[in-house]
gemmi code that builds the backbone of each chain (N, CA, C; Angstrom):
import gemmi

chains = {
    "A": [
        ("GLN", (8.744, 24.684, 4.275), (8.276, 23.717, 3.269), (9.427, 22.792, 2.874)),
        ("ILE", (9.162, 21.507, 2.927), (10.167, 20.511, 2.573), (10.040, 20.145, 1.106)),
        ("THR", (11.153, 20.203, 0.397), (11.181, 19.769, -0.998), (12.404, 18.907, -1.228)),
        ("LEU", (12.265, 17.970, -2.163), (13.352, 17.095, -2.563), (13.359, 16.994, -4.079)),
        ("LYS", (14.553, 16.839, -4.639), (14.658, 16.700, -6.089), (15.776, 15.738, -6.413)),
        ("GLU", (15.458, 14.771, -7.256), (16.415, 13.773, -7.687), (17.129, 14.229, -8.953)),
        ("SER", (18.392, 13.880, -9.073), (19.137, 14.193, -10.285), (20.134, 13.082, -10.570)),
        ("GLY", (20.484, 12.981, -11.845), (21.421, 11.954, -12.258), (21.251, 11.666, -13.727)),
        ("PRO", (21.961, 10.675, -14.236), (21.874, 10.359, -15.668), (20.520, 9.781, -16.033)),
        ("THR", (20.086, 10.072, -17.233), (18.826, 9.500, -17.709), (19.049, 8.175, -18.413)),
        ("LEU", (20.294, 7.954, -18.859), (20.614, 6.745, -19.595), (21.947, 6.194, -19.090)),
        ("VAL", (21.953, 4.932, -18.742), (23.194, 4.256, -18.360), (23.288, 2.950, -19.134)),
        ("LYS", (24.513, 2.487, -19.323), (24.729, 1.233, -20.043), (24.754, 0.069, -19.067)),
        ("PRO", (24.399, -1.104, -19.551), (24.494, -2.301, -18.696), (25.906, -2.453, -18.149)),
        ("THR", (25.975, -2.897, -16.915), (27.183, -3.110, -16.111), (27.725, -1.819, -15.493)),
        ("GLN", (27.262, -0.663, -15.941), (27.747, 0.586, -15.365), (27.182, 0.795, -13.954)),
        ("THR", (27.791, 1.764, -13.259), (27.314, 2.154, -11.940), (26.478, 3.420, -12.046)),
        ("LEU", (25.311, 3.387, -11.421), (24.410, 4.540, -11.401), (24.650, 5.348, -10.130)),
        ("THR", (24.778, 6.664, -10.308), (24.886, 7.556, -9.153), (23.769, 8.588, -9.216)),
        ("LEU", (22.914, 8.597, -8.209), (21.804, 9.524, -8.126), (21.975, 10.429, -6.908)),
        ("THR", (21.585, 11.670, -7.085), (21.670, 12.633, -5.992), (20.281, 13.143, -5.637)),
        ("CYS", (19.998, 13.187, -4.361), (18.770, 13.780, -3.843), (19.149, 15.084, -3.148)),
        ("SER", (18.722, 16.195, -3.709), (18.980, 17.508, -3.121), (17.711, 17.975, -2.431)),
        ("PHE", (17.829, 18.406, -1.194), (16.635, 18.736, -0.437), (16.767, 20.076, 0.269)),
        ("SER", (15.626, 20.600, 0.667), (15.568, 21.838, 1.442), (14.406, 21.754, 2.417)),
        ("GLY", (14.460, 22.573, 3.445), (13.375, 22.608, 4.424), (13.597, 21.712, 5.632)),
        ("PHE", (14.679, 20.966, 5.635), (15.047, 20.181, 6.806), (16.545, 19.913, 6.759)),
        ("SER", (17.069, 19.426, 7.872), (18.497, 19.124, 7.954), (18.695, 17.678, 8.368)),
        ("LEU", (19.669, 17.051, 7.756), (20.003, 15.675, 8.123), (20.927, 15.625, 9.331)),
        ("THR", (21.016, 16.724, 10.041), (21.681, 16.719, 11.330), (20.662, 16.694, 12.466)),
        ("THR", (19.384, 16.780, 12.106), (18.314, 16.782, 13.104), (18.006, 15.361, 13.550)),
        ("ARG", (17.967, 15.169, 14.829), (17.737, 13.843, 15.392), (16.486, 13.186, 14.826)),
        ("GLY", (16.629, 11.955, 14.385), (15.491, 11.161, 13.950), (15.115, 11.295, 12.489)),
        ("VAL", (15.692, 12.278, 11.816), (15.306, 12.544, 10.426), (16.106, 11.652, 9.468)),
        ("GLY", (15.528, 11.355, 8.324), (16.214, 10.541, 7.343), (15.761, 10.829, 5.930)),
        ("VAL", (16.378, 10.152, 4.981), (16.001, 10.217, 3.561), (16.010, 8.804, 3.004)),
        ("GLY", (14.960, 8.469, 2.286), (14.868, 7.156, 1.662), (14.917, 7.249, 0.150)),
        ("TRP", (15.318, 6.135, -0.472), (15.311, 6.016, -1.934), (14.384, 4.880, -2.328)),
        ("PHE", (13.695, 5.092, -3.448), (12.730, 4.126, -3.956), (12.817, 4.105, -5.475)),
        ("ARG", (12.213, 3.079, -6.069), (12.082, 3.077, -7.514), (10.777, 2.437, -7.915)),
        ("GLN", (10.412, 2.714, -9.156), (9.167, 2.173, -9.701), (9.377, 1.895, -11.180)),
        ("SER", (9.426, 0.630, -11.524), (9.535, 0.242, -12.936), (8.229, 0.576, -13.633)),
        ("PRO", (8.271, 0.837, -14.932), (7.052, 1.226, -15.653), (5.892, 0.256, -15.415)),
        ("GLY", (4.790, 0.784, -14.923), (3.603, -0.021, -14.689), (3.666, -0.948, -13.485)),
        ("LYS", (4.721, -0.812, -12.693), (4.909, -1.711, -11.544), (4.743, -0.980, -10.218)),
        ("ALA", (4.883, -1.746, -9.138), (4.693, -1.198, -7.797), (5.935, -0.456, -7.304)),
        ("LEU", (5.756, 0.296, -6.244), (6.870, 0.952, -5.584), (7.787, -0.087, -4.950)),
        ("GLU", (9.076, 0.218, -4.981), (10.060, -0.672, -4.372), (11.022, 0.173, -3.542)),
        ("TRP", (11.205, -0.189, -2.296), (12.143, 0.518, -1.439), (13.563, 0.043, -1.721)),
        ("LEU", (14.518, 0.985, -1.725), (15.907, 0.657, -2.009), (16.801, 0.831, -0.773)),
        ("ALA", (16.784, 2.027, -0.206), (17.730, 2.325, 0.877), (17.232, 3.492, 1.699)),
        ("LEU", (17.842, 3.645, 2.873), (17.445, 4.683, 3.807), (18.657, 5.086, 4.624)),
        ("ILE", (18.828, 6.396, 4.818), (19.906, 6.876, 5.677), (19.322, 7.833, 6.705)),
        ("TYR", (19.717, 7.659, 7.954), (19.265, 8.511, 9.035), (20.306, 9.566, 9.382)),
        ("TRP", (19.882, 10.506, 10.203), (20.721, 11.615, 10.624), (22.040, 11.153, 11.239)),
        ("ASN", (22.019, 9.971, 11.876), (23.197, 9.473, 12.590), (23.994, 8.467, 11.757)),
        ("ASP", (23.779, 8.475, 10.438), (24.470, 7.564, 9.513), (24.042, 6.114, 9.645)),
        ("ASP", (22.975, 5.875, 10.355), (22.378, 4.545, 10.368), (21.796, 4.301, 8.976)),
        ("ASN", (22.302, 3.278, 8.276), (21.861, 2.979, 6.913), (21.091, 1.672, 6.884)),
        ("ARG", (20.066, 1.638, 6.048), (19.302, 0.415, 5.825), (19.214, 0.179, 4.318)),
        ("TYR", (19.246, -1.094, 3.940), (19.184, -1.443, 2.525), (18.170, -2.546, 2.279)),
        ("SER", (17.594, -2.509, 1.084), (16.738, -3.607, 0.666), (17.566, -4.886, 0.640)),
        ("PRO", (17.074, -5.940, 1.289), (17.854, -7.186, 1.310), (18.168, -7.722, -0.077)),
        ("SER", (17.259, -7.533, -1.018), (17.450, -8.097, -2.360), (18.458, -7.314, -3.184)),
        ("LEU", (18.768, -6.085, -2.789), (19.687, -5.246, -3.554), (20.879, -4.788, -2.727)),
        ("ASN", (20.959, -5.275, -1.522), (21.968, -4.806, -0.563), (23.375, -4.795, -1.135)),
        ("SER", (23.743, -5.820, -1.878), (25.123, -5.940, -2.359), (25.453, -4.916, -3.443)),
        ("ARG", (24.454, -4.283, -4.012), (24.673, -3.349, -5.119), (24.503, -1.879, -4.719)),
        ("LEU", (24.042, -1.626, -3.520), (23.673, -0.272, -3.133), (24.609, 0.332, -2.093)),
        ("THR", (24.818, 1.648, -2.220), (25.493, 2.420, -1.183), (24.779, 3.761, -1.064)),
        ("ILE", (24.456, 4.128, 0.152), (23.806, 5.410, 0.397), (24.699, 6.240, 1.319)),
        ("THR", (24.880, 7.506, 0.966), (25.693, 8.412, 1.759), (25.008, 9.768, 1.836)),
        ("LYS", (25.465, 10.600, 2.774), (24.903, 11.932, 2.903), (25.998, 12.975, 3.000)),
        ("ASP", (25.671, 14.165, 2.527), (26.547, 15.320, 2.654), (25.697, 16.407, 3.309)),
        ("THR", (25.830, 16.549, 4.609), (24.961, 17.473, 5.330), (25.255, 18.931, 4.981)),
        ("SER", (26.480, 19.217, 4.581), (26.814, 20.596, 4.232), (26.140, 21.032, 2.938)),
        ("LYS", (25.872, 20.067, 2.063), (25.233, 20.363, 0.778), (23.750, 20.025, 0.791)),
        ("ASN", (23.246, 19.469, 1.886), (21.856, 18.987, 1.931), (21.584, 18.022, 0.781)),
        ("GLN", (22.416, 17.009, 0.694), (22.279, 16.012, -0.362), (22.460, 14.602, 0.192)),
        ("VAL", (21.767, 13.675, -0.462), (21.941, 12.254, -0.216), (22.231, 11.591, -1.553)),
        ("VAL", (23.242, 10.742, -1.583), (23.665, 10.105, -2.827), (23.448, 8.594, -2.732)),
        ("LEU", (22.864, 8.049, -3.781), (22.669, 6.604, -3.890), (23.462, 6.093, -5.078)),
        ("THR", (24.274, 5.079, -4.857), (24.953, 4.423, -5.974), (24.458, 2.990, -6.080)),
        ("MET", (24.273, 2.563, -7.326), (23.835, 1.202, -7.622), (24.777, 0.657, -8.671)),
        ("THR", (25.429, -0.446, -8.339), (26.417, -1.014, -9.253), (25.787, -2.014, -10.210)),
        ("ASN", (26.533, -2.340, -11.242), (26.167, -3.411, -12.175), (24.735, -3.274, -12.693)),
        ("MET", (24.453, -2.129, -13.277), (23.109, -1.860, -13.768), (22.722, -2.803, -14.891)),
        ("ASP", (21.438, -3.125, -14.922), (20.868, -4.049, -15.903), (19.598, -3.442, -16.472)),
        ("PRO", (19.188, -3.835, -17.670), (17.937, -3.280, -18.212), (16.739, -3.405, -17.271)),
        ("VAL", (16.702, -4.428, -16.421), (15.575, -4.573, -15.493), (15.573, -3.480, -14.423)),
        ("ASP", (16.663, -2.731, -14.320), (16.742, -1.628, -13.368), (16.175, -0.334, -13.945)),
        ("THR", (15.697, -0.393, -15.168), (15.035, 0.768, -15.757), (13.806, 1.120, -14.922)),
        ("ALA", (13.767, 2.353, -14.445), (12.694, 2.745, -13.520), (12.757, 4.246, -13.257)),
        ("THR", (11.701, 4.731, -12.631), (11.737, 6.075, -12.061), (12.220, 5.935, -10.622)),
        ("TYR", (13.228, 6.708, -10.285), (13.821, 6.652, -8.956), (13.389, 7.881, -8.160)),
        ("TYR", (12.925, 7.640, -6.942), (12.442, 8.699, -6.057), (13.231, 8.747, -4.760)),
        ("CYS", (13.354, 9.941, -4.216), (13.801, 10.061, -2.832), (12.670, 10.706, -2.020)),
        ("ALA", (12.686, 10.480, -0.711), (11.626, 10.992, 0.145), (12.176, 11.308, 1.543)),
        ("HIS", (11.554, 12.261, 2.171), (11.920, 12.690, 3.527), (11.327, 11.736, 4.554)),
        ("VAL", (12.113, 11.450, 5.580), (11.650, 10.652, 6.707), (11.572, 11.584, 7.914)),
        ("PRO", (10.377, 11.915, 8.364), (10.253, 12.810, 9.529), (10.575, 12.071, 10.809)),
        ("TYR", (10.893, 12.850, 11.834), (11.172, 12.236, 13.134), (9.911, 11.584, 13.686)),
        ("SER", (10.107, 10.402, 14.255), (9.043, 9.733, 14.987), (9.682, 8.876, 16.061)),
        ("SER", (9.085, 8.861, 17.226), (9.633, 8.061, 18.317), (9.261, 6.593, 18.183)),
        ("THR", (8.366, 6.292, 17.240), (7.886, 4.909, 17.120), (8.249, 4.287, 15.778)),
        ("SER", (7.687, 4.785, 14.708), (7.905, 4.179, 13.401), (7.926, 5.267, 12.346)),
        ("ASN", (8.675, 5.047, 11.280), (8.885, 6.094, 10.287), (7.994, 5.953, 9.063)),
        ("TRP", (7.750, 7.058, 8.422), (7.034, 7.082, 7.153), (7.767, 8.021, 6.209)),
        ("PHE", (7.247, 8.158, 4.986), (7.950, 8.896, 3.953), (7.055, 10.012, 3.418)),
        ("ASP", (7.472, 11.237, 3.674), (6.647, 12.382, 3.320), (7.427, 13.674, 3.488)),
        ("PRO", (7.529, 14.490, 2.415), (7.038, 14.247, 1.057), (8.055, 13.500, 0.201)),
        ("TRP", (7.675, 13.314, -1.053), (8.520, 12.642, -2.036), (8.998, 13.656, -3.071)),
        ("GLY", (10.137, 13.320, -3.684), (10.604, 14.130, -4.797), (9.802, 13.824, -6.047)),
        ("GLN", (10.099, 14.538, -7.107), (9.361, 14.377, -8.362), (9.753, 13.122, -9.120)),
        ("GLY", (10.893, 12.543, -8.768), (11.348, 11.334, -9.442), (12.195, 11.638, -10.671)),
        ("THR", (13.057, 10.693, -10.999), (13.881, 10.814, -12.200), (13.902, 9.463, -12.909)),
        ("LEU", (13.644, 9.478, -14.209), (13.589, 8.248, -14.992), (14.985, 7.861, -15.438)),
        ("VAL", (15.363, 6.645, -15.128), (16.655, 6.108, -15.537), (16.415, 4.916, -16.453)),
        ("THR", (16.981, 4.978, -17.630), (16.864, 3.888, -18.604), (18.211, 3.197, -18.715)),
        ("VAL", (18.175, 1.882, -18.668), (19.403, 1.099, -18.812), (19.366, 0.405, -20.171)),
        ("SER", (20.273, 0.815, -21.024), (20.293, 0.275, -22.384), (21.662, 0.505, -22.999)),
        ("SER", (22.045, -0.429, -23.854), (23.329, -0.275, -24.544), (23.161, 0.549, -25.823)),
    ],
    "B": [
        ("SER", (10.772, -13.567, 3.239), (10.615, -12.128, 3.408), (9.138, -11.790, 3.594)),
        ("TYR", (8.908, -10.669, 4.243), (7.549, -10.256, 4.564), (6.847, -9.749, 3.319)),
        ("GLU", (5.574, -10.098, 3.187), (4.806, -9.680, 2.010), (3.511, -8.993, 2.419)),
        ("LEU", (3.146, -7.991, 1.656), (1.868, -7.306, 1.813), (1.066, -7.521, 0.536)),
        ("THR", (-0.176, -7.953, 0.689), (-1.012, -8.287, -0.463), (-2.192, -7.329, -0.564)),
        ("GLN", (-2.337, -6.731, -1.740), (-3.463, -5.833, -2.019), (-4.234, -6.343, -3.230)),
        ("PRO", (-5.533, -6.078, -3.292), (-6.264, -6.412, -4.505), (-5.788, -5.522, -5.644)),
        ("PRO", (-5.638, -6.065, -6.849), (-5.131, -5.242, -7.959), (-6.023, -4.053, -8.286)),
        ("SER", (-7.330, -4.235, -8.113), (-8.236, -3.157, -8.482), (-9.470, -3.137, -7.584)),
        ("VAL", (-9.985, -1.944, -7.409), (-11.235, -1.711, -6.686), (-12.012, -0.646, -7.460)),
        ("SER", (-13.298, -0.890, -7.616), (-14.153, 0.088, -8.298), (-15.207, 0.614, -7.337)),
        ("VAL", (-15.556, 1.872, -7.491), (-16.545, 2.493, -6.619), (-17.276, 3.580, -7.394)),
        ("SER", (-18.515, 3.788, -7.060), (-19.279, 4.864, -7.683), (-19.024, 6.161, -6.926)),
        ("PRO", (-19.079, 7.290, -7.604), (-18.881, 8.565, -6.911), (-19.847, 8.725, -5.748)),
        ("GLY", (-19.323, 9.182, -4.624), (-20.157, 9.381, -3.450), (-20.247, 8.175, -2.530)),
        ("GLN", (-19.827, 7.031, -3.036), (-19.875, 5.811, -2.231), (-18.563, 5.631, -1.462)),
        ("THR", (-18.526, 4.585, -0.642), (-17.341, 4.304, 0.183), (-16.476, 3.249, -0.478)),
        ("ALA", (-15.193, 3.533, -0.555), (-14.225, 2.595, -1.098), (-13.375, 2.040, 0.034)),
        ("ASN", (-13.217, 0.733, 0.037), (-12.350, 0.071, 1.011), (-11.248, -0.663, 0.275)),
        ("ILE", (-10.023, -0.328, 0.596), (-8.863, -0.977, -0.014), (-8.115, -1.707, 1.095)),
        ("THR", (-7.933, -3.007, 0.907), (-7.320, -3.816, 1.942), (-5.851, -4.106, 1.653)),
        ("CYS", (-5.164, -4.422, 2.716), (-3.735, -4.765, 2.663), (-3.522, -5.862, 3.685)),
        ("SER", (-3.081, -7.024, 3.230), (-2.953, -8.164, 4.126), (-1.503, -8.585, 4.305)),
        ("GLY", (-1.179, -8.923, 5.540), (0.158, -9.408, 5.844), (0.138, -10.128, 7.187)),
        ("ASP", (1.072, -11.028, 7.365), (1.113, -11.807, 8.594), (1.241, -10.895, 9.822)),
        ("LYS", (0.252, -10.950, 10.703), (0.241, -10.147, 11.929), (0.487, -8.665, 11.636)),
        ("LEU", (-0.089, -8.200, 10.543), (0.086, -6.794, 10.176), (-0.417, -5.866, 11.278)),
        ("GLY", (-1.429, -6.296, 11.985), (-1.980, -5.486, 13.061), (-0.991, -5.190, 14.178)),
        ("ASP", (0.086, -5.957, 14.242), (1.121, -5.717, 15.246), (2.123, -4.666, 14.789)),
        ("LYS", (1.982, -4.253, 13.553), (2.864, -3.225, 12.992), (2.018, -1.999, 12.657)),
        ("TYR", (2.678, -0.904, 12.312), (1.969, 0.247, 11.774), (1.822, 0.101, 10.266)),
        ("ALA", (0.677, 0.522, 9.752), (0.440, 0.539, 8.311), (0.395, 1.977, 7.819)),
        ("TYR", (0.914, 2.157, 6.621), (0.950, 3.465, 5.979), (0.340, 3.328, 4.589)),
        ("TRP", (-0.252, 4.395, 4.093), (-0.895, 4.390, 2.785), (-0.446, 5.593, 1.968)),
        ("TYR", (-0.165, 5.309, 0.701), (0.261, 6.346, -0.231), (-0.659, 6.338, -1.440)),
        ("GLN", (-0.964, 7.522, -1.924), (-1.758, 7.693, -3.132), (-0.829, 8.135, -4.261)),
        ("GLN", (-0.986, 7.522, -5.427), (-0.182, 7.935, -6.572), (-1.081, 8.074, -7.801)),
        ("LYS", (-1.185, 9.284, -8.281), (-1.935, 9.542, -9.506), (-1.005, 9.405, -10.701)),
        ("PRO", (-1.557, 9.125, -11.882), (-0.725, 8.904, -13.069), (0.264, 10.035, -13.315)),
        ("GLY", (1.521, 9.649, -13.489), (2.557, 10.625, -13.793), (3.003, 11.468, -12.618)),
        ("GLN", (2.511, 11.142, -11.418), (2.865, 11.921, -10.240), (3.602, 11.078, -9.202)),
        ("SER", (4.203, 11.760, -8.249), (4.900, 11.076, -7.169), (3.900, 10.611, -6.113)),
        ("PRO", (4.271, 9.613, -5.324), (3.389, 9.167, -4.238), (3.173, 10.272, -3.212)),
        ("VAL", (1.988, 10.240, -2.611), (1.617, 11.180, -1.545), (1.116, 10.373, -0.348)),
        ("LEU", (1.634, 10.662, 0.820), (1.186, 9.996, 2.040), (-0.226, 10.446, 2.375)),
        ("VAL", (-1.137, 9.480, 2.569), (-2.509, 9.834, 2.941), (-2.887, 9.333, 4.335)),
        ("ILE", (-2.230, 8.274, 4.810), (-2.472, 7.752, 6.162), (-1.137, 7.289, 6.740)),
        ("TYR", (-0.862, 7.674, 7.993), (0.318, 7.163, 8.665), (-0.060, 6.585, 10.024)),
        ("GLN", (0.739, 5.682, 10.503), (0.508, 5.004, 11.778), (-0.947, 4.538, 11.898)),
        ("ASP", (-1.343, 3.789, 10.912), (-2.640, 3.099, 10.849), (-3.820, 4.014, 10.514)),
        ("ASN", (-3.936, 5.143, 11.208), (-5.184, 5.900, 11.101), (-5.021, 7.411, 11.231)),
        ("LYS", (-3.816, 7.903, 11.101), (-3.585, 9.347, 11.217), (-3.513, 9.979, 9.821)),
        ("ARG", (-4.117, 11.145, 9.696), (-4.107, 11.861, 8.419), (-3.108, 13.021, 8.472)),
        ("PRO", (-2.197, 13.059, 7.478), (-1.310, 14.239, 7.411), (-2.129, 15.497, 7.138)),
        ("SER", (-1.565, 16.628, 7.480), (-2.260, 17.869, 7.193), (-2.462, 18.012, 5.685)),
        ("GLY", (-3.631, 18.474, 5.334), (-3.946, 18.659, 3.925), (-4.656, 17.483, 3.289)),
        ("ILE", (-4.714, 16.354, 3.976), (-5.434, 15.193, 3.449), (-6.887, 15.284, 3.915)),
        ("PRO", (-7.834, 15.160, 2.978), (-9.248, 15.313, 3.329), (-9.716, 14.302, 4.375)),
        ("GLU", (-10.706, 14.704, 5.143), (-11.233, 13.849, 6.209), (-11.875, 12.565, 5.693)),
        ("ARG", (-12.210, 12.531, 4.401), (-12.842, 11.330, 3.864), (-11.879, 10.132, 3.809)),
        ("PHE", (-10.587, 10.401, 4.005), (-9.607, 9.317, 4.050), (-9.419, 8.876, 5.506)),
        ("SER", (-9.565, 7.569, 5.740), (-9.349, 7.036, 7.072), (-8.707, 5.661, 6.969)),
        ("GLY", (-8.157, 5.187, 8.081), (-7.500, 3.897, 8.041), (-7.727, 3.114, 9.313)),
        ("SER", (-7.581, 1.798, 9.202), (-7.671, 0.915, 10.344), (-6.695, -0.238, 10.125)),
        ("ASN", (-6.365, -0.918, 11.211), (-5.397, -2.015, 11.110), (-5.597, -2.952, 12.285)),
        ("SER", (-5.937, -4.198, 11.969), (-6.165, -5.186, 13.018), (-5.960, -6.578, 12.447)),
        ("GLY", (-5.466, -7.465, 13.294), (-5.253, -8.835, 12.846), (-4.230, -8.883, 11.726)),
        ("ASN", (-4.639, -9.407, 10.602), (-3.749, -9.511, 9.444), (-4.056, -8.504, 8.351)),
        ("THR", (-4.982, -7.576, 8.610), (-5.447, -6.697, 7.546), (-5.516, -5.232, 7.963)),
        ("ALA", (-4.938, -4.400, 7.117), (-5.099, -2.953, 7.222), (-6.045, -2.510, 6.109)),
        ("THR", (-6.845, -1.523, 6.405), (-7.835, -1.055, 5.434), (-7.785, 0.461, 5.304)),
        ("LEU", (-7.736, 0.905, 4.064), (-7.872, 2.322, 3.741), (-9.311, 2.538, 3.297)),
        ("THR", (-9.993, 3.445, 3.947), (-11.382, 3.731, 3.616), (-11.498, 5.156, 3.099)),
        ("ILE", (-12.162, 5.295, 1.970), (-12.430, 6.614, 1.406), (-13.935, 6.785, 1.387)),
        ("SER", (-14.423, 7.663, 2.228), (-15.857, 7.904, 2.332), (-16.260, 9.021, 1.366)),
        ("GLY", (-17.410, 8.847, 0.721), (-17.825, 9.874, -0.227), (-16.796, 10.063, -1.318)),
        ("THR", (-16.400, 8.975, -1.927), (-15.313, 8.986, -2.911), (-15.602, 9.972, -4.040)),
        ("GLN", (-14.575, 10.715, -4.400), (-14.694, 11.671, -5.492), (-13.874, 11.213, -6.677)),
        ("THR", (-14.198, 11.746, -7.842), (-13.467, 11.340, -9.051), (-11.982, 11.663, -8.923)),
        ("MET", (-11.640, 12.693, -8.152), (-10.236, 13.054, -7.972), (-9.473, 12.023, -7.145)),
        ("ASP", (-10.183, 11.090, -6.509), (-9.533, 10.062, -5.708), (-9.079, 8.875, -6.556)),
        ("GLU", (-9.422, 8.886, -7.834), (-8.997, 7.803, -8.727), (-7.478, 7.820, -8.824)),
        ("ALA", (-6.856, 6.721, -8.431), (-5.398, 6.666, -8.321), (-4.981, 5.254, -7.942)),
        ("ASP", (-3.683, 5.042, -7.903), (-3.124, 3.823, -7.327), (-2.835, 4.082, -5.852)),
        ("TYR", (-3.126, 3.090, -5.029), (-2.879, 3.207, -3.595), (-1.968, 2.073, -3.143)),
        ("TYR", (-0.949, 2.438, -2.378), (0.025, 1.473, -1.892), (0.043, 1.467, -0.366)),
        ("CYS", (0.007, 0.274, 0.204), (0.221, 0.169, 1.640), (1.706, -0.092, 1.882)),
        ("GLN", (2.140, 0.223, 3.078), (3.553, 0.069, 3.438), (3.645, -0.268, 4.919)),
        ("ALA", (4.607, -1.098, 5.250), (4.877, -1.436, 6.643), (6.369, -1.679, 6.794)),
        ("TRP", (6.778, -1.834, 8.045), (8.161, -2.158, 8.360), (8.224, -3.593, 8.860)),
        ("ASP", (9.277, -4.280, 8.440), (9.520, -5.617, 8.950), (11.021, -5.811, 9.110)),
        ("SER", (11.445, -6.084, 10.315), (12.880, -6.300, 10.574), (13.735, -5.169, 10.008)),
        ("SER", (13.340, -3.967, 10.302), (14.080, -2.761, 9.893), (14.161, -2.570, 8.395)),
        ("THR", (13.291, -3.219, 7.644), (13.213, -2.997, 6.207), (11.817, -2.526, 5.843)),
        ("VAL", (11.744, -1.796, 4.736), (10.490, -1.226, 4.271), (9.851, -2.164, 3.261)),
        ("VAL", (8.576, -2.423, 3.434), (7.849, -3.308, 2.535), (6.628, -2.578, 1.987)),
        ("PHE", (6.415, -2.688, 0.687), (5.225, -2.128, 0.042), (4.335, -3.249, -0.462)),
        ("GLY", (3.057, -2.981, -0.474), (2.137, -3.854, -1.163), (2.237, -3.641, -2.661)),
        ("GLY", (1.559, -4.498, -3.418), (1.635, -4.428, -4.872), (0.814, -3.308, -5.499)),
        ("GLY", (0.036, -2.625, -4.670), (-0.751, -1.501, -5.179), (-2.148, -1.905, -5.607)),
        ("THR", (-3.073, -0.983, -5.433), (-4.462, -1.171, -5.845), (-4.890, 0.014, -6.690)),
        ("LYS", (-5.405, -0.285, -7.867), (-5.908, 0.778, -8.725), (-7.360, 1.045, -8.376)),
        ("LEU", (-7.635, 2.235, -7.888), (-9.000, 2.619, -7.550), (-9.620, 3.329, -8.738)),
        ("THR", (-10.714, 2.768, -9.212), (-11.465, 3.369, -10.308), (-12.772, 3.932, -9.772)),
        ("VAL", (-13.050, 5.169, -10.090), (-14.276, 5.833, -9.635), (-15.156, 6.057, -10.861)),
        ("LEU", (-16.231, 5.286, -10.946), (-17.100, 5.397, -12.113), (-18.559, 5.159, -11.776)),
    ],
}
model = gemmi.Model(1)
for chain_id, residues in chains.items():
    chain = gemmi.Chain(chain_id)
    for i, (resn, *xyz) in enumerate(residues, 1):
        res = gemmi.Residue()
        res.name, res.seqid = resn, gemmi.SeqId(i, " ")
        for name, pos in zip(("N", "CA", "C"), xyz):
            atom = gemmi.Atom()
            atom.name, atom.element = name, gemmi.Element(name[0])
            atom.pos, atom.b_iso = gemmi.Position(*pos), 0.0
            res.add_atom(atom)
        chain.add_residue(res)
    model.add_chain(chain)
structure = gemmi.Structure()
structure.add_model(model)
structure.setup_entities()
C-alpha cells in the first residue's frame, strides 16, 4: 500500500522560504520510472501543479513558479522536499504531494497525500 | 501556455448519466486524466490514459478523448459521486489542470 504525508510549517511570514517534506512508504524513488509530484490548492480554487521529481533526478517545474521552486529527494529517508522562496499571502493554500507510478507512455498521480495547509501572513 | 477548460458546474439527477467535458487544443492527441475531489478530501484518480479505471473505481466511471474534448461520463450517478472533478493533461513536459467542475447530484 502506497501512502504519502506532507509536513511543514502551518504559518510562514511574507518573504520567507517555505520548506515542505513529503514522506512516503510503499514504493522507492530508486525504482525506474517512479516519481513524486507537488501540488497546491488555494481555498475554493482549482488544483495547481508545482513540481515533479523522478527516480533519476529528472526535475520538472511549473513555468510560472520555476524561479521560486526547488525539489529534491532523499531516497534513504523516502522523502521529497519542496522549497518555495519569497512567500506571499497569495501562496496560502493546501499543499499536496502525490505518487507518480511507472508508465512507458505518460504519467499520472495516484495516490495523493492528505495535504497540509500553509498560511502566509505577517 | 496550454489551457484546459471545464464547465464550472454540472447537475444530474440520481440514476442519470453525467457528462463532464474538458476542452483543450488538440487534447485528443494527448492523454487525459480525471480526478475526483470531495469536500475536505484529497484528489482521487478516477480515469487515467483517457479511459482506464484504476482498481477500486466503480465501473460507472468511464472516459473518452477525441479532437479537442475529453469527457468523463458517470453512468447511474449516485449521491456519493457529488464532488469536484478535475481533468489533467501534459503539455511540453508540464502538468496542466482544468479549472474543475462541481458535480451536483439532486
